[in-house]
N, C-alpha and C positions, 0 to 999 in steps of 0.2 A: 586705406590702407590696414594694415595686416596687422596682429601681433602672435610672435612664436615662441616659445621658452624664454623670455623674458627680452623682445625686439622687438622694435617695432620696424615693416617694412612700408613704404609708399611706393607706387606709380601711376604713374597716366595716362600706365594701358594694366587696365586690368585682366589679361588671360595672361599678360609676362608675370603678374600681379601672383596670380594660380599660381601659375608655374614652379618661379624663384621658393612660395611657401611651403608648394609640395616635395621641393625637392630637397631645402632644409631639413624638413618635417620627416624624408625621410631618412639623409642622413644622420638626422641624429637620433633615431628608432638604431639604428646601427652604429651609434658608439660614435660617427666624427664629430670632429668639430670644425665647422667650415669655415671660413676667411669670410669675412664680412663681405656684402651684396652691393649696388651699385643701388639697390631699393632702401638701405638699409642706411647708407646715406645722405639721400632725396628722402628718408625721412625726418633725419636728423638736420636736414636742410630745411623741412618746413614746421619744426616742430621753433625751432629760432630766425623764424620767416629770415633768411637772410636770401637776400634780393639776384635777382643775374642783371648786376648792376650793368655789366655792359647795353644787353637789352633794355633794361631801362633807359639809359642814356642818347638811346637811339630814336628809339617809340616814345618817350616822353619828355628827357627835359630840352631835347634838340628842337624841335615843332614850338614847347613853349618858347625858345630864349626867337625863335623864327616870328613865332605871333604878336611878342613882346615889340622886335624892330620894326615889324608892319603897322602895328600901332600908333607907337612910338612917328613915321613918320608922316602918317595919318592927324596922325593930331594936330603935327606941326601946322604954318603958319601956309606956306607956300607949297606943302607938301614932298620938301625935300630938306636932307639935312646932311651938315654934312659927315664923315664915317665917325671921325674922332668923337664929334655934339654925340652924335647916335651909342654909338658903344658907350660912353660914358654912362646916359639915362637911366639904356640895361644896365650895368655893368651899376650904377649904384640902386638904381627898383632892385634889387635882386639882393645886393649889401642888407639893406634895409629889411625887406623883408624871410629874407634866407636863418639871419643870429641876429639878435637884439642886441650881444655880446657876447663877444670870443670867451675862453680865459682863457690867463695870462699868467706864464712860469710865476710861482713864485703864490699864486693865491690860493697853496694847498691842496692844490691838484696832483 
């Protein structure tokens, strides 16, 4: 992360960040008002902990669901379950552990 003229910049590539900061500093020194950089947007996202939802879903959520499916089958008596029962067990498990109570319209929300 870097800071310049009241703005925050961030990048995963150190050299790219240094280049962006140096370029922005020169532009400001010559009186230009540079447009927002990708590094500013990245810093904004980091500041707000905005996740890469598609990446999280692919790398975290799908493997967790697969593990739950496999564990339900392994824990069954015969090592087999009808897919409707299997899906229902996994969905109900997720509902119990993700949300205790969903907000309802009219609750003052």
